[in-house]
C-alpha positions as CSV (number, residue, x, y, z in Angstrom):
1,M,-120.6,-56.3,-210.2
2,E,-122.0,-59.6,-210.8
3,T,-124.3,-61.2,-208.3
4,T,-125.4,-64.8,-207.9
5,A,-128.4,-66.4,-206.2
6,L,-126.3,-67.2,-203.1
7,G,-124.2,-64.0,-203.1
8,F,-125.9,-62.7,-200.0
9,L,-124.2,-65.6,-198.0
10,Y,-120.6,-64.6,-198.7
11,G,-120.4,-61.8,-196.2
12,P,-121.9,-63.6,-193.2
13,T,-119.9,-66.8,-194.0
14,L,-116.6,-64.8,-194.0
15,V,-117.5,-63.2,-190.7
16,L,-118.3,-66.5,-189.1
17,I,-115.1,-68.1,-190.3
18,A,-113.1,-65.0,-189.1
19,V,-114.7,-65.2,-185.6
20,G,-114.1,-68.9,-185.4
21,V,-110.4,-68.5,-186.2
22,L,-110.1,-65.7,-183.6
23,V,-111.8,-67.9,-181.0
24,A,-109.5,-70.8,-181.7
25,V,-106.4,-68.6,-181.6
26,C,-107.5,-67.0,-178.3
27,R,-108.3,-70.3,-176.7
28,L,-105.0,-71.8,-177.6
29,T,-102.9,-68.8,-176.4
30,S,-104.9,-68.1,-173.2
31,T,-105.0,-71.5,-171.7
32,P,-103.7,-71.3,-168.1
33,D,-100.4,-73.0,-167.6
34,A,-100.2,-74.0,-171.2
35,H,-96.4,-73.9,-171.2
36,T,-95.7,-75.2,-167.7
37,D,-97.7,-78.4,-168.2
38,H,-95.5,-79.4,-171.1
39,D,-92.3,-78.4,-169.2
40,A,-93.4,-80.3,-166.1
41,D,-93.5,-83.5,-168.1
42,H,-89.8,-83.3,-168.8
43,D,-88.6,-81.6,-165.5
44,P,-86.9,-84.1,-163.2
45,D,-87.7,-81.8,-160.2
46,A,-91.4,-81.7,-161.0
47,D,-92.1,-83.6,-157.8
48,G,-91.8,-80.3,-155.8
49,G,-88.3,-80.8,-154.5
50,A,-87.4,-80.1,-150.9
51,D,-90.5,-78.1,-150.1
52,G,-92.9,-80.9,-150.8
53,G,-94.7,-79.2,-153.6
54,T,-95.7,-76.1,-151.6
55,G,-94.9,-72.7,-152.8
56,H,-94.5,-73.8,-156.4
57,P,-96.5,-71.4,-158.5
58,G,-98.2,-72.9,-161.6
59,G,-97.3,-76.2,-163.0
60,D,-99.1,-79.4,-162.3
61,R,-101.2,-79.7,-159.1
62,R,-100.5,-82.8,-157.1
63,A,-102.7,-84.5,-154.6
64,D,-100.4,-83.4,-151.7
65,D,-100.3,-79.8,-152.8
66,F,-102.4,-77.7,-150.4
67,G,-101.6,-74.3,-151.7
68,L,-100.6,-72.0,-148.9
69,L,-101.0,-74.7,-146.3
70,V,-98.4,-77.3,-145.3
71,A,-98.9,-80.6,-143.5
72,V,-97.4,-80.6,-140.0
73,A,-98.5,-84.2,-139.3
74,T,-100.3,-87.1,-141.0
75,V,-102.0,-89.2,-138.4
76,P,-105.1,-91.3,-137.8
77,S,-108.3,-89.3,-137.7
78,E,-108.8,-89.5,-133.9
79,R,-105.3,-88.2,-133.2
80,A,-105.6,-85.5,-136.0
81,E,-108.5,-84.0,-134.1
82,R,-106.5,-83.8,-130.9
83,L,-103.5,-82.3,-132.7
84,R,-105.7,-79.7,-134.3
85,A,-107.3,-78.8,-131.0
86,T,-103.8,-78.5,-129.4
87,L,-102.7,-76.1,-132.2
88,I,-105.8,-74.0,-132.0
89,G,-105.4,-73.8,-128.2
90,S,-101.8,-72.5,-128.9
91,G,-103.1,-69.8,-131.3
92,V,-102.1,-71.5,-134.5
93,R,-104.7,-71.7,-137.2
94,A,-105.1,-75.4,-138.3
95,T,-107.3,-77.5,-140.4
96,L,-107.6,-81.1,-141.5
97,A,-107.6,-82.8,-144.9
98,P,-108.0,-86.4,-145.8
99,A,-104.9,-88.3,-146.8
100,R,-104.7,-90.8,-149.5
101,P,-105.6,-94.3,-148.4
102,V,-102.6,-96.3,-147.2
103,P,-102.6,-100.0,-147.8
104,A,-102.6,-102.1,-144.6
105,P,-99.2,-103.6,-143.8
106,V,-98.9,-107.3,-144.6
107,S,-96.4,-109.8,-143.1
108,P,-94.2,-111.9,-145.4
109,R,-96.6,-114.8,-145.0
110,G,-99.5,-112.6,-146.2
111,D,-101.1,-112.0,-142.8
112,L,-102.6,-108.6,-142.0
113,L,-100.4,-107.0,-139.4
114,Y,-102.9,-104.3,-138.3
115,L,-105.7,-102.4,-140.0
116,A,-104.6,-99.1,-141.5
117,G,-107.0,-96.5,-140.3
118,E,-108.2,-93.4,-142.1
119,L,-105.4,-90.9,-142.1
120,Q,-105.7,-87.1,-142.0
121,H,-103.3,-84.3,-142.7
122,V,-103.1,-81.6,-140.1
123,L,-102.5,-78.4,-142.1
124,V,-101.2,-75.0,-141.0
125,F,-100.0,-72.0,-142.9
126,A,-96.4,-72.1,-143.9
127,A,-95.6,-69.0,-141.9
128,D,-97.1,-70.7,-138.8
129,L,-95.1,-73.9,-139.2
130,P,-92.4,-73.2,-136.7
131,R,-95.0,-72.2,-134.0
132,A,-97.0,-75.3,-134.8
133,V,-93.9,-77.6,-134.4
134,R,-93.1,-75.9,-131.1
135,A,-96.7,-76.2,-129.8
136,L,-96.8,-79.9,-130.7
137,A,-93.4,-80.6,-129.1
138,R,-94.5,-78.7,-126.0
139,S,-97.8,-80.6,-125.8
140,R,-95.8,-83.9,-126.0
141,R,-93.6,-83.0,-123.0
142,E,-96.5,-81.8,-120.8
143,P,-98.4,-84.3,-118.7
144,T,-101.8,-85.2,-120.0
145,D,-103.4,-86.1,-116.7
146,G,-104.5,-82.5,-116.0
147,A,-102.7,-82.2,-112.6
């Protein structure tokens, strides 16, 4: 067997190349949602359909996708706190999440109609949604004067 001055580098070089190829193949094949991201670009129903994006496993995550939670109301911050307190008082677990900023409405002449306040989503678990809707409807019918 013939050896050269750099013959001792052949073995480690081949090992490094093999490990690099294995890392690249593993990285390409084990990327989470590698196939669904490409399919979502061409899917006309990728907006989440009738369920508003909830319950859709995998795929692209949207700004209004709250995982296991669903929005029962999107209201100004002051009212969101009151709705959350009403739901918690009724035994429904609820939390708040900031909504995207909404542009203030403008008249056809360009006048600002009113200032758009900061909006909040009132979120509940999907299983609690019917109870939350009933609790909010019941609180709307009850008098608020405390008598």
